[in-house]
ZAMARGU-4260 file (C-alpha; in steps of 0.2 Angstrom, whole numbers, plus 5000, padded with zeros to 4 digits):
<rodrens>
0) 5470/5289/5430 | 5471/5308/5431 | 5461/5317/5417 | 5468/5334/5420 | 5486/5339/5419
5) 5495/5353/5429 | 5507/5363/5420 | 5525/5367/5427 | 5527/5382/5437 | 5533/5398/5429
10) 5538/5416/5434 | 5527/5430/5430 | 5528/5438/5412 | 5524/5431/5395 | 5542/5427/5389
15) 5544/5412/5401 | 5527/5406/5398 | 5527/5406/5379 | 5543/5396/5378 | 5534/5383/5388
20) 5519/5384/5377 | 5526/5374/5363 | 5528/5359/5374 | 5513/5360/5385 | 5500/5369/5374
25) 5493/5355/5365 | 5496/5341/5378 | 5481/5334/5387 | 5476/5318/5395 | 5461/5307/5389
30) 5449/5298/5400 | 5431/5293/5400 | 5419/5303/5411 | 5416/5287/5421 | 5434/5284/5425
35) 5438/5301/5430 | 5448/5305/5446 | 5448/5322/5454 | 5466/5325/5461 | 5464/5343/5467
40) 5466/5346/5485 | 5466/5365/5487 | 5456/5380/5481 | 5458/5384/5463 | 5455/5400/5453
45) 5443/5398/5439 | 5435/5408/5425 | 5417/5405/5420 | 5408/5413/5405 | 5390/5418/5407
50) 5377/5421/5393 | 5358/5423/5392 | 5346/5428/5379 | 5329/5421/5385 | 5318/5431/5397
55) 5324/5444/5409 | 5342/5442/5404 | 5349/5454/5418 | 5339/5445/5431 | 5346/5428/5424
60) 5363/5435/5427 | 5360/5440/5445 | 5352/5424/5449 | 5366/5414/5442 | 5379/5424/5452
65) 5368/5421/5468 | 5367/5402/5464 | 5385/5401/5460 | 5390/5409/5477 | 5378/5397/5486
70) 5386/5382/5477 | 5404/5386/5483 | 5410/5397/5469 | 5417/5413/5477 | 5417/5426/5464
75) 5431/5439/5465 | 5430/5448/5448 | 5418/5452/5435 | 5420/5457/5417 | 5411/5470/5408
80) 5393/5467/5402 | 5391/5464/5383 | 5376/5464/5372 | 5380/5453/5357 | 5372/5447/5341
85) 5369/5428/5341 | 5383/5417/5334 | 5381/5400/5324 | 5362/5400/5326 | 5358/5418/5321
90) 5338/5417/5321 | 5337/5421/5340 | 5337/5436/5352 | 5353/5445/5356 | 5363/5439/5371
95) 5370/5447/5386 | 5388/5440/5389 | 5401/5442/5403 | 5413/5431/5413 | 5419/5430/5431
100) 5434/5425/5440 | 5431/5414/5456 | 5439/5403/5468 | 5432/5385/5472 | 5437/5369/5481
105) 5426/5360/5468 | 5435/5348/5456 | 5433/5352/5438 | 5419/5339/5435 | 5411/5344/5452
110) 5411/5362/5446 | 5403/5357/5429 | 5390/5347/5439 | 5386/5363/5450 | 5385/5374/5434
115) 5374/5362/5425 | 5362/5361/5440 | 5361/5380/5440 | 5356/5380/5422 | 5343/5367/5425
120) 5336/5375/5440 | 5335/5391/5430 | 5324/5383/5416 | 5337/5378/5403 | 5332/5363/5393
125) 5341/5353/5380 | 5335/5363/5365 | 5346/5365/5350 | 5365/5368/5351 | 5369/5386/5351
130) 5351/5390/5352 | 5341/5401/5364 | 5344/5399/5383 | 5340/5408/5399 | 5357/5405/5406
135) 5373/5397/5399 | 5388/5394/5411 | 5405/5388/5403 | 5421/5384/5412 | 5435/5393/5402
140) 5449/5390/5414 | 5452/5379/5429 | 5468/5384/5439 | 5484/5379/5430 | 5476/5363/5423
145) 5470/5356/5406 | 5456/5345/5406 | 5450/5333/5393 | 5437/5320/5396 | 5421/5314/5387
150) 5411/5328/5395 | 5423/5342/5399 | 5437/5351/5389 | 5447/5365/5397 | 5451/5377/5391
155) 5434/5378/5382 | 5436/5371/5365 | 5429/5386/5355 | 5435/5400/5366 | 5448/5406/5353
160) 5435/5410/5339 | 5423/5419/5350 | 5425/5438/5353 | 5410/5438/5365 | 5420/5425/5376
165) 5437/5433/5374 | 5431/5451/5377 | 5425/5447/5395 | 5439/5435/5398 | 5451/5449/5394
170) 5442/5461/5406 | 5446/5449/5420 | 5464/5452/5418 | 5476/5466/5420 | 5490/5472/5408
175) 5502/5467/5422 | 5502/5448/5425 | 5498/5446/5443 | 5502/5428/5447 | 5507/5411/5440
180) 5489/5406/5437 | 5486/5421/5426 | 5502/5417/5417 | 5497/5399/5413 | 5480/5406/5406
185) 5490/5417/5394 | 5501/5401/5389 | 5485/5392/5384 | 5483/5404/5369 | 5499/5398/5361
190) 5503/5416/5355 | 5519/5424/5359 | 5510/5438/5368 | 5497/5427/5376 | 5479/5431/5377
195) 5482/5449/5372 | 5487/5443/5355 | 5472/5431/5354 | 5461/5446/5357 | 5470/5457/5345
200) 5468/5443/5331 | 5450/5444/5334 | 5450/5462/5331 | 5453/5468/5349 | 5443/5483/5355
205) 5439/5488/5337 | 5425/5475/5337 | 5417/5484/5352 | 5403/5494/5345 | 5404/5485/5329
210) 5400/5467/5323 | 5384/5466/5334 | 5394/5468/5351 | 5394/5483/5363 | 5398/5486/5381
215) 5383/5491/5391 | 5379/5496/5409 | 5362/5490/5416 | 5352/5505/5422 | 5333/5508/5425
220) 5327/5492/5416 | 5338/5497/5401 | 5355/5494/5394 | 5366/5510/5392 | 5379/5511/5379
225) 5389/5525/5385 | 5400/5526/5370 | 5387/5534/5359 | 5388/5551/5367 | 5394/5560/5382
230) 5380/5562/5395 | 5376/5578/5405 | 5372/5577/5423 | 5363/5592/5430 | 5367/5596/5449
235) 5353/5599/5461 | 5359/5604/5478 | 5346/5604/5492 | 5358/5611/5505 | 5359/5628/5513
240) 5378/5629/5512 | 5384/5621/5496 | 5398/5632/5488 | 5389/5637/5472 | 5370/5637/5475
245) 5367/5633/5493 | 5350/5638/5499 | 5343/5641/5482 | 5333/5625/5480 | 5328/5620/5498
250) 5309/5621/5494 | 5301/5608/5484 | 5294/5621/5472 | 5311/5628/5469 | 5319/5611/5467
255) 5306/5605/5454 | 5307/5621/5444 | 5326/5619/5443 | 5325/5601/5437 | 5312/5606/5424
260) 5325/5620/5418 | 5339/5607/5417 | 5329/5595/5408 | 5323/5608/5396 | 5341/5613/5393
265) 5346/5595/5388 | 5351/5586/5404 | 5352/5567/5403 | 5353/5564/5422 | 5349/5574/5438
270) 5360/5571/5453 | 5352/5576/5469 | 5362/5580/5485 | 5356/5584/5502 | 5372/5585/5511
275) 5385/5598/5508 | 5402/5591/5503 | 5411/5607/5501 | 5428/5609/5510 | 5426/5610/5529
280) 5407/5606/5528 | 5400/5599/5544 | 5391/5582/5542 | 5373/5580/5545 | 5364/5564/5550
285) 5357/5551/5538 | 5340/5556/5545 | 5342/5574/5542 | 5348/5571/5525 | 5333/5560/5521
290) 5321/5574/5528 | 5328/5586/5515 | 5330/5573/5501 | 5315/5561/5500 | 5301/5574/5498
295) 5310/5582/5483 | 5315/5566/5476 | 5297/5560/5476 | 5291/5576/5468 | 5304/5575/5454
300) 5300/5557/5450 | 5282/5562/5447 | 5287/5575/5434 | 5282/5569/5416 | 5298/5577/5410
305) 5308/5565/5420 | 5302/5550/5410 | 5317/5543/5401 | 5330/5553/5412 | 5341/5546/5425
310) 5341/5552/5443 | 5355/5549/5455 | 5357/5552/5473 | 5373/5560/5480 | 5376/5552/5497
315) 5389/5543/5507 | 5376/5535/5519 | 5370/5518/5515 | 5353/5521/5523 | 5350/5536/5512
320) 5355/5527/5497 | 5343/5512/5501 | 5329/5524/5505 | 5331/5534/5489 | 5332/5519/5478
325) 5317/5512/5486 | 5308/5528/5481 | 5314/5527/5463 | 5332/5534/5461 | 5342/5525/5448
330) 5360/5528/5453 | 5370/5529/5469 | 5384/5543/5468 | 5396/5541/5483 | 5410/5553/5485
335) 5419/5542/5497 | 5419/5526/5488 | 5412/5517/5503 | 5425/5524/5515 | 5412/5534/5526
340) 5400/5520/5528 | 5406/5502/5530 | 5389/5496/5524 | 5388/5505/5508 | 5395/5492/5497
345) 5384/5478/5504 | 5369/5489/5503 | 5372/5494/5485 | 5376/5476/5480 | 5359/5471/5486
350) 5350/5486/5478 | 5357/5481/5461 | 5359/5499/5454 | 5374/5507/5446 | 5387/5514/5458
355) 5398/5530/5455 | 5414/5528/5465 | 5424/5544/5467 | 5441/5547/5473 | 5443/5556/5489
360) 5455/5556/5504 | 5448/5559/5522 | 5431/5567/5522 | 5425/5585/5517 | 5431/5592/5533
365) 5449/5585/5531 | 5451/5582/5512 | 5461/5598/5509 | 5473/5595/5523 | 5491/5596/5519
370) 5493/5577/5522 | 5479/5573/5510 | 5486/5584/5497 | 5502/5575/5496 | 5505/5565/5480
375) 5521/5560/5471 | 5511/5557/5455 | 5492/5562/5457 | 5485/5552/5442 | 5494/5536/5447
380) 5490/5537/5465 | 5472/5542/5462 | 5470/5527/5450 | 5478/5515/5462 | 5468/5521/5477
385) 5452/5521/5467 | 5456/5503/5461 | 5458/5496/5479 | 5441/5504/5483 | 5433/5496/5468
390) 5441/5479/5471 | 5433/5479/5488 | 5416/5484/5480 | 5418/5469/5468 | 5421/5458/5483
395) 5406/5464/5491 | 5395/5459/5476 | 5395/5475/5465 | 5399/5469/5448 | 5412/5479/5437
400) 5398/5481/5425 | 5388/5492/5437 | 5403/5503/5442 | 5406/5521/5436 | 5422/5530/5441
405) 5426/5548/5446 | 5443/5554/5449 | 5437/5567/5461 | 5441/5584/5454 | 5442/5596/5468
410) 5442/5583/5482 | 5459/5581/5490 | 5467/5590/5476 | 5475/5607/5474 | 5474/5618/5458
415) 5490/5610/5450 | 5483/5592/5454 | 5466/5596/5446 | 5475/5602/5431 | 5486/5586/5430
420) 5470/5576/5431 | 5462/5586/5416 | 5478/5584/5406 | 5481/5566/5410 | 5464/5558/5411
425) 5469/5544/5400 | 5483/5539/5411 | 5471/5536/5425 | 5462/5522/5414 | 5479/5515/5409
430) 5485/5514/5427 | 5469/5505/5432 | 5471/5494/5417 | 5487/5487/5424 | 5476/5478/5437
435) 5459/5477/5430 | 5454/5480/5411 | 5436/5479/5416 | 5437/5493/5428 | 5448/5503/5416
440) 5433/5502/5403 | 5420/5508/5416 | 5411/5525/5412 | 5421/5539/5418 | 5412/5554/5427
445) 5420/5571/5428 | 5414/5585/5439 | 5424/5601/5438 | 5409/5613/5438 | 5412/5630/5446
450) 5426/5622/5457 | 5438/5633/5467 | 5453/5629/5456 | 5444/5637/5441 | 5441/5653/5451
455) 5460/5653/5456 | 5465/5652/5438 | 5453/5664/5431 | 5452/5676/5446 | 5434/5673/5449
460) 5430/5672/5467 | 5411/5670/5465 | 5407/5652/5460 | 5393/5657/5448 | 5405/5667/5438
465) 5415/5652/5434 | 5404/5645/5420 | 5415/5649/5406 | 5430/5641/5414 | 5419/5626/5418
470) 5414/5624/5399 | 5433/5624/5395 | 5437/5611/5408 | 5422/5600/5402 | 5428/5601/5384
475) 5445/5596/5390 | 5438/5581/5399 | 5427/5575/5385 | 5441/5576/5373 | 5451/5566/5385
480) 5438/5552/5387 | 5425/5557/5400 | 5408/5549/5397 | 5398/5559/5410 | 5400/5577/5415
485) 5392/5584/5431 | 5388/5602/5429 | 5377/5616/5436 | 5374/5625/5420 | 5367/5612/5408
490) 5364/5623/5393 | 5381/5630/5390 | 5390/5614/5394 | 5379/5604/5383 | 5385/5614/5368
495) 5403/5611/5373 | 5399/5592/5374 | 5390/5592/5357 | 5405/5600/5349 | 5417/5588/5357
500) 5407/5573/5353 | 5406/5579/5335 | 5425/5581/5335 | 5428/5564/5342 | 5416/5556/5329
505) 5425/5565/5315 | 5442/5559/5322 | 5436/5541/5322 | 5428/5542/5304 | 5445/5547/5297
510) 5456/5536/5307
</rodrens>
């Protein structure tokens, strides 16, 4: 006797699914676990929830992902990462929660067995129900099927009452329903608007940041809640030919002095680049880039002032990224989103650090060509092109919860296109959300500082005369949803950021 039932095919869209929901939503087949028969014969797409609140929670997550892949569970998408207050049994540490979408040829009970083995191998014991655990792996969905046996119920029986489960589940979807399997998942909710309505009935995004639940990004052995304030990233160029300050900070002494200044002015992050990415810049080798970068990076990381600050390395070479992180850098900032080094995604996945993926067409020597400046709708196309790069990053093992997005102001864009991005920044998130809600929630970095388009608009040919225009563009970006601003002049831009953050807090308080 089959113990799971396949629903009837449907077309994409919620209307056709919800009509069928009344018939199929509550139907399931019963069987004892001993009598089960696995009838699958092909790969199925599944959703698995992950939780941990004992020991090094992030390490537990990474180890669980590694063991799942080794067990025949091919992970293709990751939700955001949430730190949540415990439910049911409240006298225990906070959890990390997320979920993944994956493909597997394991039958539902085989999959359950594989996940239980991972839990056991990672030290989970019986304990109390809903109590502390190093890892918790639950099957939320299995293909188009319902399962009901003595040991397994799919969809998971308590999914609908748990924001810490529904939130990462929603992250794995897009606003557009991409295939029949996702349409079935929506039908399981038995609401006319599918899983979207289930999430809204639990409070939707309004519960994020409240009720003991917040989205976080793991960085430098801590969890960063980027919604609390806008972060200011100070720029340190170690190049002789950067457009704004080339040649000023090539010595270790001058570089260290500039970092001290930016930190004293309030920088939260320092972004160090040793390769010029100005238009028409010639490319140097990874070895030459490291010769410039590493001595300065090591000197900076020894500064007492840097404690508690974040240091990113601005490079499109995987070798440079690997070496910089091994010396203590916390973030990899790649203007090419992996396009200029095919090993970048794999290397960053192994490094386990946050990854800033920026939109650019071509490389610095070709990015401003007429071909690369052609857009029908710049925000829509930037979002779409960036999404496909991020999808490849996820498939290479970089979870969505470690990704920061950058629309690439000044890179493969002319003045009007840069203005369109500043005016329509929320549209970039919305466009990404059609395909991936997780990636649409990612922290967004904006880097307009002293760019050429500001000089064209304000008649300021000298880059160092563009700070007032930079402050204005930063303010526009923060009010439109930027979470990090990358600037040369930290002091003045920090004032703009503080004002904009105060305005946004005020807006939320009176809403």
